[in-house]
Short mmCIF file of the C-alpha atoms (twelve columns), coordinates in Angstrom:
data_MODEL
# 
_entry.id   MODEL 
# 
loop_
_atom_site.group_PDB 
_atom_site.id 
_atom_site.type_symbol 
_atom_site.label_atom_id 
_atom_site.label_alt_id 
_atom_site.label_comp_id 
_atom_site.label_asym_id 
_atom_site.label_seq_id 
_atom_site.Cartn_x 
_atom_site.Cartn_y 
_atom_site.Cartn_z 
_atom_site.pdbx_PDB_model_num 
ATOM 1   C CA . MET A 1   271.072 121.062 127.690 1 
ATOM 2   C CA . SER A 2   273.846 118.311 126.815 1 
ATOM 3   C CA . ARG A 3   272.659 115.040 125.268 1 
ATOM 4   C CA . ASP A 4   275.230 113.089 127.552 1 
ATOM 5   C CA . LEU A 5   273.962 110.374 129.627 1 
ATOM 6   C CA . ALA A 6   273.090 111.444 132.902 1 
ATOM 7   C CA . LEU A 7   270.894 108.814 134.964 1 
ATOM 8   C CA . ALA A 8   267.610 110.151 136.476 1 
ATOM 9   C CA . ARG A 9   265.359 108.848 139.175 1 
ATOM 10  C CA . ILE A 10  261.541 108.853 138.297 1 
ATOM 11  C CA . HIS A 11  259.461 108.425 141.618 1 
ATOM 12  C CA . TYR A 12  256.249 109.298 143.383 1 
ATOM 13  C CA . PRO A 13  257.608 111.014 146.645 1 
ATOM 14  C CA . GLY A 14  255.733 110.235 149.779 1 
ATOM 15  C CA . GLY A 15  254.795 112.711 152.552 1 
ATOM 16  C CA . SER A 16  257.005 113.590 155.253 1 
ATOM 17  C CA . ALA A 17  257.010 111.758 158.570 1 
ATOM 18  C CA . MET A 18  255.003 115.054 159.910 1 
ATOM 19  C CA . GLN A 19  252.008 114.351 157.701 1 
ATOM 20  C CA . SER A 20  249.250 112.399 158.005 1 
ATOM 21  C CA . GLY A 21  247.487 113.253 154.683 1 
ATOM 22  C CA . LYS A 22  248.105 113.159 151.321 1 
ATOM 23  C CA . GLY A 23  246.769 116.739 150.312 1 
ATOM 24  C CA . LYS A 24  250.251 118.332 149.044 1 
ATOM 25  C CA . LEU A 25  251.544 115.281 147.131 1 
ATOM 26  C CA . ARG A 26  252.376 116.583 143.925 1 
ATOM 27  C CA . GLY A 27  252.633 113.448 141.545 1 
ATOM 28  C CA . TRP A 28  255.645 111.968 139.811 1 
ATOM 29  C CA . VAL A 29  259.341 113.692 139.868 1 
ATOM 30  C CA . LEU A 30  262.336 113.270 137.890 1 
ATOM 31  C CA . GLU A 31  265.432 114.054 139.724 1 
ATOM 32  C CA . PHE A 32  269.349 113.641 138.440 1 
ATOM 33  C CA . ALA A 33  271.856 111.380 140.428 1 
ATOM 34  C CA . PRO A 34  274.980 113.290 140.993 1 
ATOM 35  C CA . ALA A 35  277.362 112.832 138.338 1 
ATOM 36  C CA . GLU A 36  280.238 113.791 140.660 1 
ATOM 37  C CA . SER A 37  280.979 113.783 144.238 1 
ATOM 38  C CA . ARG A 38  280.631 116.827 146.664 1 
ATOM 39  C CA . LYS A 39  284.165 118.464 147.479 1 
ATOM 40  C CA . LEU A 40  284.507 120.623 150.685 1 
ATOM 41  C CA . ASP A 41  285.134 124.187 149.903 1 
ATOM 42  C CA . PRO A 42  288.445 125.433 151.822 1 
ATOM 43  C CA . LEU A 43  287.527 129.019 151.731 1 
ATOM 44  C CA . MET A 44  283.964 128.516 153.352 1 
ATOM 45  C CA . GLY A 45  283.981 124.979 154.922 1 
ATOM 46  C CA . TRP A 46  280.880 123.948 152.690 1 
ATOM 47  C CA . TYR A 47  280.293 121.333 150.673 1 
ATOM 48  C CA . GLY A 48  279.679 121.596 146.927 1 
ATOM 49  C CA . SER A 49  279.855 120.523 143.475 1 
ATOM 50  C CA . GLY A 50  280.159 121.841 140.076 1 
ATOM 51  C CA . ASP A 51  277.302 119.343 139.057 1 
ATOM 52  C CA . THR A 52  274.178 121.861 138.797 1 
ATOM 53  C CA . ARG A 53  271.568 119.281 137.524 1 
ATOM 54  C CA . THR A 54  271.178 117.889 141.075 1 
ATOM 55  C CA . GLN A 55  269.188 120.855 141.943 1 
ATOM 56  C CA . LEU A 56  266.643 120.081 139.158 1 
ATOM 57  C CA . ARG A 57  263.389 118.719 140.447 1 
ATOM 58  C CA . LEU A 58  260.898 118.454 137.656 1 
ATOM 59  C CA . SER A 59  257.270 117.397 138.583 1 
ATOM 60  C CA . PHE A 60  254.718 115.709 136.350 1 
ATOM 61  C CA . SER A 61  250.991 114.326 136.511 1 
ATOM 62  C CA . THR A 62  251.846 111.078 135.640 1 
ATOM 63  C CA . ARG A 63  254.320 108.597 135.185 1 
ATOM 64  C CA . GLU A 64  253.961 107.974 131.575 1 
ATOM 65  C CA . ALA A 65  254.321 111.886 131.142 1 
ATOM 66  C CA . ALA A 66  257.657 111.720 133.289 1 
ATOM 67  C CA . GLU A 67  259.082 108.834 130.982 1 
ATOM 68  C CA . ALA A 68  258.194 110.293 127.679 1 
ATOM 69  C CA . TYR A 69  260.321 113.616 129.029 1 
ATOM 70  C CA . ALA A 70  263.323 111.565 129.884 1 
ATOM 71  C CA . ARG A 71  262.936 109.795 126.371 1 
ATOM 72  C CA . ALA A 72  262.469 112.820 124.338 1 
ATOM 73  C CA . ASN A 73  265.591 114.535 125.950 1 
ATOM 74  C CA . GLY A 74  267.797 111.480 125.883 1 
ATOM 75  C CA . ILE A 75  268.003 111.169 129.706 1 
ATOM 76  C CA . ALA A 76  268.581 107.591 131.139 1 
ATOM 77  C CA . TYR A 77  266.252 106.850 133.777 1 
ATOM 78  C CA . GLU A 78  265.191 104.267 136.480 1 
ATOM 79  C CA . VAL A 79  261.533 104.157 137.520 1 
ATOM 80  C CA . GLU A 80  260.986 103.283 141.317 1 
ATOM 81  C CA . GLU A 81  257.734 102.094 141.720 1 
ATOM 82  C CA . GLN A 82  254.892 103.677 143.831 1 
ATOM 83  C CA . ALA A 83  254.620 102.003 147.364 1 
ATOM 84  C CA . SER A 84  251.508 100.638 148.228 1 
ATOM 85  C CA . SER A 85  249.141 103.449 150.178 1 
ATOM 86  C CA . THR A 86  247.362 102.337 153.247 1 
ATOM 87  C CA . ALA A 87  243.827 103.664 153.298 1 
ATOM 88  C CA . ILE A 88  243.360 106.493 155.771 1 
ATOM 89  C CA . LYS A 89  240.575 105.740 157.792 1 
ATOM 90  C CA . PRO A 90  238.774 108.718 158.967 1 
ATOM 91  C CA . LYS A 91  237.985 108.800 163.050 1 
ATOM 92  C CA . THR A 92  236.339 111.459 164.944 1 
ATOM 93  C CA . TYR A 93  237.227 112.196 168.803 1 
ATOM 94  C CA . ALA A 94  233.830 110.444 169.664 1 
ATOM 95  C CA . GLU A 95  235.068 107.195 168.602 1 
ATOM 96  C CA . ASN A 96  237.241 106.997 171.644 1 
ATOM 97  C CA . PHE A 97  234.275 106.926 173.974 1 
ATOM 98  C CA . ARG A 98  231.833 105.005 171.888 1 
ATOM 99  C CA . TYR A 99  229.528 102.093 173.423 1 
ATOM 100 C CA . GLY A 100 230.355 98.630  172.236 1 
ATOM 101 C CA . ARG A 101 234.101 99.348  171.235 1 
ATOM 102 C CA . SER A 102 236.100 96.303  170.911 1 
ATOM 103 C CA . GLU A 103 239.691 97.529  172.263 1 
ATOM 104 C CA . ASN A 104 239.709 99.222  175.858 1 
ATOM 105 C CA . TRP A 105 240.400 102.823 176.124 1 
ATOM 106 C CA . THR A 106 243.279 103.768 178.024 1 
ATOM 107 C CA . HIS A 107 245.087 107.195 178.747 1 
# 
């Protein structure tokens, strides 16, 4: 890998909008910013780029490990802080019918 100044982003990815839990979140991720713009391929009509680093996605268990990797390999990086997580309050179906419920039950 060349030691030129490629900017990388270190972040903690959130789950998709279709996920409610945190079971498959993998930790901190290092991704490279695109070094060149994408161009339209005249033959196929697909967009592409000669920059193969944008395909690289490295996972780390901690933020410090991701930063240490970037420093050891001479990669300029930016860290996006982890968004504050809200606690998931477990509920059961029976909660909908609990006596003394504070809010009205609606259909």
